[in-house]
N, C-alpha and C positions, 0 to 999 in steps of 0.2 A: 593627536600626535599623527606625525608623519610615517608612512608606512616604506620601510627601507626595505631592500633585498638583498638576498647573499647572491654569488654567482650562480647559482642553478634557478633561482627563481623563488627560494624557502623564506620566508617571512624571519626577522631577526630575532623576533621574540623567543622562536624556539632556540636559537644560538644563546641568548642569554639564560634562559632557563636552565641549558645543560651547564652552561659557565658557575651558575648559581648551586649547582646540585640537585637541581629539581627533576623528579621524573616525570619524563614525558611520554605519553601513548600517541601512538599513531591515530589520528581521527579522520583520514582518508585514505581511499573513498568510502564516501558514506554510501549505505545502503538506498537507495530511493525506492518508494512504493510506484508504483503503476497506478497512475493517477486514473486510466478508465476503468482497470480493475477496481479497484477503491469506489467507483463510482457504485457498479453494478453487484458486490458481493460484499457482506459483513460478516465477521466471527461473533460466534455467542462464547458466553463467560467459559463454557467447557471446548472450546476450539471447533465447535461446527462451523462450516462455513452453510450461508443461508444465501439463496438468490431471488428473484424474482420470476414470476411464471410468463412466459412467452405470450405473446398475442393481446397485453393490456396496456396496449398504447394509445390505438386508436382504433378509428373507424367500427364503433361501437352500433352502427345504424345496424347492421345486417347480423349481428351478433345476439344469440337469444340470451336473456336475463340469467337464464338457468347459467349459461355457461361461463360468463363474465362472471358470476358469484363465486361458479368454481374455482376460477381463476385468482380469488382474493389473494392477499398474504403472499408467505414467503414459504418457500421448500428447501429442504438440505439440497446440498450441491451430492452430486453421483460420486463414490468415493473412488473412482479412477479418476476423478479431476481435482480432488483437493490437493494433492501436495502441488500442483502446478500453481493452483490457485495461490495457495499461502505462501508462496515461493516470491511470487508477484505482489503479493501485499506485505511481504517484508516480513514474515511473521516464521 
């Protein structure tokens, strides 16, 4: 189906829906998740924000095994940062 546009760039389907008496809702602008934040944080089922610990990426040869074991897993985010991260995640 060819896509026609109104004078202001709005698709004609909105005009057709309004003419038929259908209710339309505004869908734009959509809330986009910050992709960098989505890769670094996750939300639990109860709404807590989890993050990975620092210093677990590389250069393990000079870090002790005890240190690397201690840095396993995820921890909850500091309460002062939760609001901003949830906003970036779109929650």
